[in-house]
C-alpha positions as CSV (number, residue, x, y, z in Angstrom):
1,X,23.4,18.4,-1.3
2,X,23.8,17.9,-5.1
3,X,23.0,20.6,-7.6
4,X,19.6,20.5,-9.3
5,X,19.6,17.9,-12.2
6,X,19.1,18.8,-15.8
7,X,17.1,15.7,-16.6
8,X,16.7,15.8,-20.4
9,X,14.0,13.2,-20.1
10,X,11.5,12.9,-22.9
11,X,7.8,12.1,-22.5
12,X,7.5,8.3,-22.3
13,X,5.6,5.5,-20.8
14,X,5.9,6.1,-17.0
15,X,6.4,2.4,-16.3
16,X,9.4,2.3,-18.5
17,X,11.2,5.0,-16.6
18,X,13.7,4.3,-13.9
19,X,12.9,5.4,-10.4
20,X,15.2,8.4,-10.9
21,X,13.5,9.3,-14.2
22,X,10.1,9.0,-12.5
23,X,11.1,11.6,-9.9
24,X,12.4,13.9,-12.5
25,X,9.2,13.5,-14.6
26,X,7.0,14.4,-11.6
27,X,8.8,17.5,-10.2
28,X,8.7,20.9,-11.8
29,X,11.3,21.2,-14.6
30,X,14.7,22.2,-13.2
31,X,13.7,21.8,-9.5
32,X,14.8,18.2,-8.9
33,X,17.7,17.7,-6.5
34,X,18.5,14.2,-5.5
35,X,19.3,13.6,-1.8
36,X,21.7,10.8,-0.9
37,X,22.4,10.0,-4.5
38,X,24.5,7.0,-5.5
39,X,27.7,9.0,-4.9
40,X,26.8,9.1,-1.2
41,X,27.6,5.3,-1.2
42,X,25.0,4.5,1.5
43,X,24.4,0.8,0.8
44,X,22.8,-2.0,2.7
45,X,25.2,-3.4,5.4
46,X,23.3,-6.7,5.4
47,X,23.2,-7.8,1.7
48,X,27.0,-8.4,1.2
49,X,27.0,-10.8,4.2
50,X,24.6,-12.9,2.1
51,X,26.5,-12.7,-1.2
52,X,24.0,-10.2,-2.7
53,X,25.4,-7.3,-4.7
54,X,24.3,-4.0,-3.3
55,X,23.1,-0.9,-5.2
56,X,24.5,2.5,-4.2
57,X,21.0,4.1,-3.7
58,X,19.7,0.8,-2.2
59,X,16.8,0.9,-4.6
60,X,15.2,4.2,-3.4
61,X,15.5,7.7,-5.0
62,X,14.7,10.7,-2.9
63,X,14.1,13.9,-4.9
64,X,13.5,17.4,-3.4
65,X,12.0,20.1,-5.5
66,X,8.7,21.6,-6.3
67,X,5.3,20.5,-7.6
68,X,3.3,23.3,-9.3
69,X,5.7,25.6,-7.4
70,X,4.9,24.0,-4.0
71,X,7.8,22.5,-1.9
72,X,7.8,18.8,-2.4
73,X,9.7,15.6,-1.7
74,X,9.3,12.6,-4.0
75,X,10.4,9.1,-3.0
76,X,10.5,6.5,-5.7
77,X,11.2,2.8,-5.2
78,X,13.1,1.0,-7.9
79,X,11.2,-2.2,-8.7
80,X,14.1,-3.6,-10.6
81,X,16.3,-3.9,-7.5
82,X,15.4,-6.8,-5.2
83,X,11.8,-6.6,-6.4
84,X,11.4,-3.1,-4.9
85,X,11.7,-4.5,-1.4
86,X,12.7,-2.3,1.5
87,X,15.6,-3.0,3.8
88,X,17.2,-0.8,6.5
89,X,18.7,1.9,4.3
90,X,15.9,2.1,1.7
91,X,13.3,2.3,4.4
92,X,15.2,4.9,6.4
93,X,15.6,7.1,3.3
94,X,11.8,7.2,2.8
95,X,11.0,7.6,6.5
96,X,13.7,10.2,7.1
97,X,12.5,12.3,4.1
98,X,8.9,12.2,5.4
99,X,10.1,13.2,8.9
100,X,11.9,16.2,7.5
101,X,8.8,17.2,5.5
102,X,6.9,17.1,8.8
103,X,9.5,19.4,10.3
104,X,9.1,21.8,7.4
105,X,5.4,22.0,8.0
106,X,5.8,22.6,11.7
107,X,8.0,25.6,10.7
108,X,5.4,26.9,8.2
109,X,6.9,25.5,5.0
110,X,4.1,23.6,3.2
111,X,6.2,20.6,1.9
112,X,4.0,17.8,0.4
113,X,5.1,14.3,-0.4
114,X,4.7,11.8,-3.3
115,X,5.5,8.1,-2.9
116,X,6.1,6.2,-6.2
117,X,5.4,2.7,-5.0
118,X,6.7,-0.3,-6.9
119,X,7.5,-2.7,-4.1
120,X,6.9,-6.2,-2.7
121,X,7.2,-4.8,0.8
122,X,9.8,-5.9,3.3
123,X,13.2,-7.1,2.0
124,X,13.3,-10.5,3.6
125,X,17.1,-10.5,3.7
126,X,16.8,-7.7,6.2
127,X,13.4,-8.8,7.5
128,X,12.9,-7.2,11.0
129,X,14.8,-4.0,10.1
130,X,12.8,-3.6,7.0
131,X,9.6,-4.2,9.0
132,X,10.7,-1.6,11.5
133,X,11.5,1.0,8.8
134,X,8.0,0.4,7.3
135,X,6.4,1.0,10.6
136,X,8.3,4.3,10.8
137,X,7.1,5.2,7.3
138,X,3.5,4.5,8.4
139,X,4.0,6.8,11.4
140,X,5.4,9.6,9.3
141,X,2.7,9.3,6.6
142,X,-0.1,9.6,9.3
143,X,1.6,12.7,10.8
144,X,2.4,14.4,7.5
145,X,-1.1,14.0,6.1
146,X,-2.3,16.2,8.9
147,X,-0.5,19.1,7.2
148,X,-0.2,18.3,3.5
149,X,-1.5,15.7,1.1
150,X,0.6,12.5,0.8
151,X,0.1,11.1,-2.7
152,X,0.8,7.5,-3.7
153,X,1.4,6.4,-7.3
154,X,1.3,2.7,-8.2
155,X,2.1,2.0,-11.9
156,X,4.5,-0.9,-12.6
157,X,4.1,-4.6,-12.9
158,X,5.7,-5.2,-9.5
159,X,2.7,-3.6,-7.8
160,X,2.6,-2.5,-4.2
161,X,2.3,-5.2,-1.5
162,X,3.2,-6.1,2.0
163,X,3.8,-3.3,4.6
164,X,4.0,-0.8,1.8
165,X,0.5,-1.8,0.7
166,X,-0.5,-0.6,4.1
167,X,1.4,2.6,3.5
168,X,-0.5,3.1,0.3
169,X,-3.7,2.7,2.3
170,X,-2.6,5.5,4.6
171,X,-2.0,8.0,1.7
172,X,-4.3,11.0,1.3
173,X,-4.7,10.1,-2.3
174,X,-3.8,7.2,-4.6
175,X,-3.2,7.1,-8.3
176,X,-2.9,3.9,-10.4
177,X,-2.5,2.7,-13.9
178,X,-4.2,-0.4,-15.4
179,X,-0.9,-2.3,-15.1
180,X,-0.4,-1.6,-11.4
181,X,-1.5,-3.9,-8.5
182,X,-2.3,-3.1,-4.9
183,X,-2.7,-5.5,-2.0
184,X,-1.3,-6.8,1.2
185,X,-0.2,-10.4,0.4
186,X,1.7,-11.4,-2.7
187,X,0.0,-14.1,-4.8
188,X,2.8,-16.7,-4.1
189,X,2.5,-16.1,-0.4
190,X,-1.2,-16.5,-0.4
191,X,-0.9,-19.7,-2.4
192,X,1.8,-21.0,0.0
193,X,-0.4,-20.3,3.1
194,X,-3.9,-21.0,1.8
195,X,-3.5,-23.3,-1.2
196,X,-3.8,-23.0,-5.0
197,X,-7.6,-23.4,-4.8
198,X,-7.8,-20.2,-2.7
199,X,-5.3,-18.2,-4.9
200,X,-3.6,-19.4,-8.0
201,X,-0.4,-17.3,-8.3
202,X,0.0,-18.3,-12.0
203,X,-3.4,-17.0,-13.1
204,X,-2.6,-13.4,-14.1
205,X,-6.0,-12.4,-15.4
206,X,-7.6,-13.6,-12.1
207,X,-5.0,-11.7,-10.0
208,X,-5.4,-8.4,-11.9
209,X,-9.2,-8.8,-11.7
210,X,-8.9,-8.5,-7.9
211,X,-5.9,-6.3,-7.3
212,X,-5.3,-4.5,-10.6
213,X,-5.6,-0.7,-11.1
214,X,-9.0,-0.8,-12.9
215,X,-10.5,-2.9,-10.1
216,X,-9.0,-0.8,-7.3
217,X,-10.3,2.4,-8.7
218,X,-13.8,0.9,-9.3
219,X,-13.7,-0.3,-5.7
220,X,-12.9,3.3,-4.4
221,X,-9.7,2.0,-2.9
222,X,-7.9,4.3,-5.3
223,X,-8.8,7.9,-6.2
224,X,-7.7,8.2,-9.9
225,X,-7.0,6.0,-12.9
226,X,-4.4,7.2,-15.4
227,X,-2.9,6.0,-18.6
228,X,0.8,4.9,-18.7
229,X,2.2,8.2,-19.8
230,X,4.6,10.4,-17.9
231,X,2.8,13.6,-18.7
232,X,-0.6,12.1,-17.7
233,X,0.8,10.8,-14.4
234,X,2.3,14.2,-13.5
235,X,-1.0,16.0,-14.5
236,X,-3.1,13.6,-12.4
237,X,-0.7,14.1,-9.4
238,X,-1.0,17.9,-9.7
239,X,-4.8,17.6,-9.8
240,X,-4.9,15.6,-6.6
241,X,-2.4,17.9,-4.9
242,X,-4.6,20.9,-5.8
243,X,-7.5,19.3,-4.0
244,X,-5.7,19.9,-0.8
245,X,-6.3,17.8,2.3
246,X,-9.3,15.4,1.9
247,X,-12.3,15.8,4.1
248,X,-11.7,12.3,5.4
249,X,-9.3,9.5,4.6
250,X,-10.1,6.0,3.6
251,X,-8.9,4.9,7.0
252,X,-11.7,6.8,8.6
253,X,-14.5,4.5,7.4
254,X,-14.4,1.8,10.0
255,X,-18.0,1.6,11.1
256,X,-19.3,1.6,7.5
257,X,-16.9,-1.2,6.5
258,X,-17.7,-3.3,9.5
259,X,-21.4,-3.0,8.8
260,X,-20.9,-4.1,5.2
261,X,-18.5,-6.9,6.0
262,X,-20.9,-8.4,8.5
263,X,-23.5,-8.8,5.8
264,X,-21.2,-10.5,3.3
265,X,-21.9,-14.2,2.6
266,X,-18.6,-15.9,3.4
267,X,-19.9,-19.4,2.6
268,X,-19.3,-18.8,-1.1
269,X,-16.2,-17.4,-2.7
270,X,-16.2,-13.7,-3.7
271,X,-16.1,-12.3,-7.3
272,X,-14.4,-9.1,-8.5
273,X,-17.9,-7.6,-9.2
274,X,-19.1,-8.4,-5.6
275,X,-16.0,-6.8,-4.2
276,X,-16.5,-3.6,-6.3
277,X,-20.1,-3.4,-5.2
278,X,-19.5,-3.9,-1.5
279,X,-16.5,-1.5,-1.3
280,X,-18.0,1.2,-3.5
281,X,-21.1,1.2,-1.3
282,X,-19.4,0.9,2.1
283,X,-16.6,3.5,1.5
284,X,-19.2,6.1,0.5
285,X,-21.2,5.7,3.7
286,X,-20.4,8.1,6.6
287,X,-23.2,7.3,9.0
288,X,-23.3,3.6,9.1
289,X,-23.2,2.1,12.6
290,X,-20.7,-0.7,13.4
291,X,-22.3,-4.0,14.5
292,X,-22.8,-4.2,18.2
293,X,-21.3,-7.1,20.1
294,X,-23.6,-9.5,21.9
295,X,-24.0,-8.9,25.7
296,X,-22.5,-11.3,28.1
297,X,-19.0,-12.5,29.2
298,X,-16.4,-13.6,26.7
299,X,-15.7,-17.3,26.2
300,X,-11.9,-17.5,26.7
301,X,-9.6,-19.9,25.0
302,X,-6.1,-21.0,25.9
303,X,-3.9,-18.8,23.6
304,X,-1.1,-16.9,25.1
305,X,-2.7,-13.6,24.4
306,X,-5.8,-14.7,26.2
307,X,-3.9,-16.1,29.2
308,X,-2.0,-12.9,29.7
309,X,-5.0,-10.7,29.2
310,X,-6.9,-12.5,31.9
311,X,-3.8,-12.3,34.2
312,X,-3.4,-8.6,33.8
313,X,-7.2,-7.7,33.9
314,X,-9.9,-9.8,35.4
315,X,-11.7,-11.9,32.8
316,X,-15.1,-10.4,33.7
317,X,-13.8,-6.9,32.8
318,X,-13.1,-7.8,29.2
319,X,-15.6,-6.9,26.4
320,X,-15.9,-7.5,22.7
321,X,-15.4,-4.6,20.4
322,X,-17.3,-4.7,17.1
323,X,-16.4,-8.4,16.5
324,X,-15.6,-11.2,19.0
325,X,-12.0,-11.5,17.9
326,X,-11.2,-7.9,19.1
327,X,-11.7,-7.3,22.8
328,X,-10.7,-4.7,25.3
329,X,-10.8,-4.0,29.0
330,X,-10.4,-0.8,31.0
331,X,-8.1,-0.9,34.0
332,X,-5.1,0.9,35.5
333,X,-1.3,0.6,35.9
334,X,0.2,2.6,38.8
335,X,-2.9,4.7,39.1
336,X,-2.9,5.6,35.3
337,X,-6.1,4.7,33.5
338,X,-5.4,2.2,30.7
339,X,-7.3,0.5,27.9
340,X,-6.0,-3.0,27.2
341,X,-6.6,-4.3,23.7
342,X,-6.3,-7.9,22.4
343,X,-6.8,-9.8,19.1
344,X,-7.7,-13.4,19.9
345,X,-8.6,-16.6,18.0
346,X,-12.3,-17.0,17.2
347,X,-13.3,-20.4,15.8
348,X,-16.6,-18.9,14.6
349,X,-15.0,-15.9,12.9
350,X,-17.2,-14.7,10.0
351,X,-14.1,-14.9,7.8
352,X,-12.7,-18.5,7.8
353,X,-9.1,-17.3,7.0
354,X,-9.0,-15.3,10.3
355,X,-10.0,-18.0,12.9
356,X,-6.6,-18.7,14.5
357,X,-5.9,-15.2,15.8
358,X,-4.9,-13.7,12.4
359,X,-5.6,-10.0,11.8
360,X,-8.1,-9.9,9.0
361,X,-10.6,-7.5,7.5
362,X,-12.9,-7.3,10.4
363,X,-10.0,-7.2,12.9
364,X,-8.3,-4.2,11.2
365,X,-11.5,-2.2,11.0
366,X,-12.6,-3.1,14.5
367,X,-9.3,-2.0,16.0
368,X,-9.7,1.3,14.2
369,X,-13.2,1.8,15.4
370,X,-12.3,1.0,19.0
371,X,-9.3,3.2,19.1
372,X,-11.1,6.1,17.5
373,X,-13.9,5.8,20.0
374,X,-11.3,5.9,22.8
375,X,-9.9,9.1,21.3
376,X,-13.3,10.7,21.1
377,X,-14.2,9.8,24.6
378,X,-10.9,11.2,26.0
379,X,-10.7,14.3,23.7
380,X,-11.4,16.8,26.5
381,X,-9.5,15.0,29.2
382,X,-6.1,16.6,30.3
383,X,-4.7,13.1,30.8
384,X,-5.5,10.6,28.2
385,X,-5.9,6.9,28.8
386,X,-2.9,4.8,28.0
387,X,-3.4,2.1,25.3
388,X,-1.8,-1.3,26.0
389,X,-1.7,-3.6,23.0
390,X,-1.3,-7.3,24.1
391,X,0.3,-8.9,21.0
392,X,-0.1,-12.5,20.1
393,X,-0.8,-12.5,16.3
394,X,0.4,-15.3,14.1
395,X,0.0,-13.3,10.8
396,X,-2.5,-11.3,8.8
397,X,-5.2,-13.3,7.1
398,X,-4.3,-14.9,3.8
399,X,-7.2,-15.3,1.4
400,X,-9.1,-14.3,-1.8
401,X,-11.8,-12.4,0.1
402,X,-9.2,-10.6,2.1
403,X,-7.3,-9.3,-1.0
404,X,-10.5,-8.6,-3.0
405,X,-11.9,-6.5,-0.2
406,X,-8.7,-4.6,0.6
407,X,-7.2,-6.1,3.7
408,X,-4.3,-3.7,3.2
409,X,-6.8,-0.9,3.8
410,X,-8.2,-2.5,6.9
411,X,-4.8,-2.8,8.4
412,X,-4.0,0.7,7.4
413,X,-7.0,1.9,9.3
414,X,-5.7,0.1,12.4
415,X,-2.2,1.5,12.1
416,X,-3.6,5.0,11.5
417,X,-5.8,4.8,14.5
418,X,-2.9,3.7,16.8
419,X,-0.5,6.3,15.3
420,X,-3.2,9.0,15.6
421,X,-3.9,8.1,19.2
422,X,-0.2,8.3,20.0
423,X,0.1,11.7,18.4
424,X,-3.0,12.9,20.3
425,X,-1.3,12.2,23.6
426,X,-2.4,8.6,24.4
427,X,0.7,6.8,25.7
428,X,0.9,3.5,23.7
429,X,2.7,0.4,24.9
430,X,2.9,-3.0,23.3
431,X,3.4,-6.2,25.2
432,X,4.6,-9.1,23.0
433,X,3.6,-12.4,24.7
434,X,3.5,-14.7,21.6
435,X,3.9,-14.2,17.9
436,X,4.2,-10.8,16.4
437,X,4.3,-11.4,12.7
438,X,4.3,-9.3,9.5
439,X,1.4,-7.1,8.7
440,X,-0.5,-8.2,11.8
441,X,2.2,-6.7,14.0
442,X,2.2,-3.5,11.8
443,X,-1.5,-3.2,12.4
444,X,-1.5,-4.2,16.1
445,X,1.4,-3.1,18.2
446,X,4.2,-1.6,16.0
447,X,3.0,2.0,16.4
448,X,3.7,1.9,20.2
449,X,5.9,4.5,22.0
450,X,7.6,1.6,23.7
451,X,7.6,-2.2,23.0
452,X,8.1,-4.8,25.7
453,X,8.3,-8.6,25.3
454,X,8.4,-11.6,27.5
455,X,11.9,-13.1,27.6
456,X,10.7,-16.5,26.3
457,X,11.5,-18.7,23.3
458,X,8.0,-18.8,22.0
459,X,7.9,-15.0,21.4
460,X,8.6,-14.8,17.7
461,X,8.9,-11.6,15.6
462,X,9.4,-11.6,11.8
463,X,8.2,-10.2,8.5
464,X,6.9,-13.5,7.2
465,X,6.4,-17.1,8.3
466,X,9.5,-19.3,7.7
467,X,8.0,-21.6,5.1
468,X,6.9,-18.6,2.9
469,X,10.1,-16.8,3.5
470,X,12.1,-19.8,2.3
471,X,10.0,-20.0,-0.8
472,X,10.3,-16.3,-1.6
473,X,14.1,-16.1,-1.0
474,X,14.7,-19.5,-2.8
475,X,16.3,-20.9,0.3
476,X,15.6,-23.8,2.6
477,X,14.4,-23.2,6.1
478,X,17.7,-24.6,7.4
479,X,19.6,-22.1,5.3
480,X,17.5,-19.3,6.7
481,X,18.3,-20.5,10.2
482,X,22.0,-20.6,9.4
483,X,21.9,-17.0,8.0
484,X,20.0,-15.8,11.0
485,X,22.7,-16.9,13.3
486,X,25.0,-14.1,12.0
487,X,22.4,-11.7,10.6
488,X,20.1,-10.6,13.5
489,X,17.4,-8.9,11.3
490,X,16.7,-12.3,9.7
491,X,16.2,-14.1,13.0
492,X,12.8,-14.9,14.5
493,X,13.8,-15.0,18.2
494,X,13.1,-12.2,20.7
495,X,16.8,-11.8,21.7
496,X,17.8,-11.1,18.1
497,X,14.9,-8.6,17.8
498,X,16.0,-6.9,21.1
499,X,19.5,-6.5,19.7
500,X,18.0,-4.3,17.0
501,X,17.0,-1.7,19.6
502,X,13.3,-2.1,18.9
503,X,12.3,-3.4,22.4
504,X,12.4,-1.2,25.5
505,X,12.8,-4.3,27.7
506,X,12.7,-8.0,27.9
507,X,10.7,-9.2,30.9
508,X,11.9,-12.5,32.5
509,X,9.1,-14.8,33.4
510,X,9.0,-18.4,34.7
511,X,5.6,-19.5,33.4
512,X,5.0,-17.8,30.1
513,X,2.1,-20.0,29.0
514,X,0.2,-19.8,32.3
515,X,1.6,-16.9,34.3
516,X,1.7,-16.9,38.1
517,X,1.5,-14.0,40.5
518,X,5.2,-13.3,40.3
519,X,5.2,-13.2,36.5
520,X,2.2,-11.0,36.5
521,X,3.7,-8.5,39.0
522,X,6.9,-8.3,36.9
523,X,5.0,-7.4,33.8
524,X,2.8,-4.9,35.6
525,X,5.8,-3.2,37.1
526,X,7.6,-2.9,33.8
527,X,4.6,-1.4,32.1
528,X,3.9,0.9,35.0
529,X,7.5,2.2,35.1
530,X,7.4,2.8,31.4
531,X,4.2,4.9,31.7
532,X,5.7,6.8,34.6
533,X,8.9,7.6,32.8
534,X,7.5,8.3,29.3
535,X,7.7,12.1,28.8
536,X,4.3,13.7,28.0
537,X,5.7,15.2,24.8
538,X,7.3,11.9,23.6
539,X,4.8,11.1,20.8
540,X,7.2,9.7,18.2
541,X,9.3,6.6,17.5
542,X,12.8,8.1,17.7
543,X,13.8,6.0,20.7
544,X,14.0,2.9,18.4
545,X,17.0,4.3,16.5
546,X,19.5,3.8,19.2
547,X,20.0,0.0,18.9
548,X,23.5,-1.4,18.1
549,X,22.3,-2.7,14.7
550,X,20.6,0.5,13.6
551,X,23.7,2.4,12.7
552,X,22.7,2.7,9.0
553,X,19.2,4.0,10.1
554,X,20.9,6.8,12.1
555,X,23.4,7.6,9.4
556,X,20.8,7.9,6.7
557,X,18.8,10.4,8.7
558,X,21.9,12.4,9.6
559,X,22.9,12.7,6.0
560,X,19.4,13.6,4.9
561,X,19.3,16.4,7.4
562,X,22.6,17.7,6.3
563,X,21.5,17.8,2.7
564,X,18.0,19.1,3.3
565,X,17.8,22.7,2.5
566,X,14.4,24.1,3.6
567,X,12.5,26.5,1.4
568,X,12.2,30.1,2.6
569,X,8.9,30.9,4.3
């Protein structure tokens, strides 16, 4: 581990500082030691294959030191490198540092964490490895925040989007400047998917009115608003840290949010003021009841998720959760009680942008409500129900309402609920039967102990739809396909995804669209065997690090551990 750095920085606008200078500005004077600094030469193994110049810290700075004399780790993303996007190495640095902070706390060392977020989310040139790393960051934030506050800081013009917008929603506290932005989907991606009338990516005042720092604070999606001054940012960070663990997190407000969203008029477009009013009211309510689904049987469609759900559990056993697009059924696998969970298309969805099976505002909060109810019901049971996520999600919902009302926070609530259930002892399996895309997969399925997938060409996994990915990376779809042939993280197909070590098993089936008895039995056997072999104390995601293409993920964690010097008790 390098010696503590004498920074010599002068008070300045925080936004103008580099990631390294931001870490130094936050930590107590003289306490900043950088872990895996540029001299470690841990660079992306994937960018040179695409003719992209690497950076020796891969755009993330990890600083260990103290905050107000408390042990701390600070991770800062450099927005000037690849738009602050996270690939395998950058993501592993953040996840690995948070995991070591968790170990500190288990050993009685109260290490807290600060994330300086200037990021567009997943680095599309490393798509599925970036998405995996972000899921691991989510898991680590949820676990660490049980011990110590995790504070997120969003200041720069890049903002915080994508899977890292979900990570921000998981933080104990958030701090923003007026210049910062926070959301799930970038303006260009929304325009690509929904049209310019829905979201004009060139209208900067409009964009900041919905996702800028002032709006997010007024909407209670962020805890504190601060001026762009290094001293002011540090002082605000220390104030939040001194508050200790919050009584509840923003991810804990599912029922109140569902009740408020159900009352929203979605026939007219939303304004910034309406979003402020709804969120400020809903997020302050603790006793609101979630809407109750109508009695009666579900009306099933023909999506893959619905076909496999009815194949695994009788159609009459399925029930709606808080909204018709989220449903569940209680059953068993090998004698183990299980709760199966599905997100499905709903042509009458209250939110028009979420009618094709997308994970939207209501879907995220409804997942959280359902999983939290499951945890409460099983709290005193020695053997918890297993949760089986049946995954067929084309994407998250792209739209103005979704961004204005904090879809990143809704998906954070779902991810937190899944991760919390896993940590509480609920075995969690995911079965990929169709698409598993982007933030939708992060919210529904990616927190599983084990992931299975049908061995079928229509099972697609990626960080972004191909048309949007082509636009963001300034390539054609044909060029993306050509790169994917030699760069597995960029590919959409399930075999490339399996080569990354992220899938426990591919299940061969003959009739993936309409499964027969043989197909159904194969899937049930695979899931049953996984539940039987899963150790009771295996509540983390370390099994995913063994894949042939995750060497850099393992190396980063090994080097971090070697350089991590825990504080004395």
